[in-house]
C-alpha positions in Angstrom: 6.2 -9.2 1.5 4.5 -5.6 2.6 6.2 -4.0 -0.4 5.3 -6.6 -2.7 1.4 -6.1 -1.5 1.8 -2.2 -1.7 2.8 -3.0 -5.8 0.6 -5.5 -6.3 -2.8 -3.7 -5.1 -1.6 -0.3 -6.7 -1.1 -2.1 -9.8 -4.5 -3.7 -9.9 -5.7 -0.1 -9.7 -4.1 0.6 -12.7 -2.5 3.9 -10.6 1.4 4.4 -11.4 3.9 5.4 -8.3 3.4 8.7 -9.4 -0.5 9.5 -9.4 -0.3 7.1 -6.4 1.8 8.8 -4.1 -0.2 12.4 -5.3 -3.0 10.9 -4.2 -1.0 10.1 -0.3 0.5 13.5 -0.4 3.7 11.5 -0.1 6.3 11.4 -2.8 6.8 9.1 -5.6 10.5 8.3 -3.9 8.6 6.9 -0.9 6.3 4.6 -2.8 9.0 3.1 -4.5 11.0 2.7 -1.3 8.1 1.0 0.2 7.2 -1.1 -2.5 11.1 -2.3 -2.6 11.1 -2.4 0.9 13.7 -0.1 1.5 11.4 1.2 4.2 7.9 0.9 5.6 5.2 3.2 5.6 4.3 4.8 9.4 1.4 3.4 11.3 -0.6 6.2 10.0 -0.1 5.4 6.7 -0.8 2.0 7.1 -4.3 2.4 8.3 -4.5 4.8 5.4 -3.1 2.4 2.7 -5.4 0.1 4.2 -8.7 2.2 4.1 -7.8 2.9 0.4 -7.5 -0.7 -0.8 -10.2 -1.4 1.6 -8.2 -4.5 3.1 -7.1 -4.8 7.0 -4.3 -3.7 8.1 -2.8 -7.3 9.3 -4.0 -7.9 5.8 -1.9 -5.5 4.1 1.2 -6.0 5.9 0.7 -9.9 5.8 -0.4 -10.0 2.4 -2.6 -11.8 2.5 -5.3 -10.0 0.5 -8.1 -12.4 -0.2 -8.8 -13.4 3.5 -9.7 -10.8 5.6 -11.2 -7.8 3.2 -13.1 -5.0 5.6 -17.1 -5.3 4.8 
């Protein structure tokens, strides 16, 4: 579910995995692994992702990005 949410949010911003990885200072392979569920971002990366997408960590990890935006 987390991987699907990351992929959906990334695509909604029109970002490729490569561009998104560059922005987050991680490898494209890391983004791919997060999106496929093979690995998960660490706690610090979760906060960075939530901030980038303007959602809470809970919303990001739970996949409910419509009910918990950061004000």
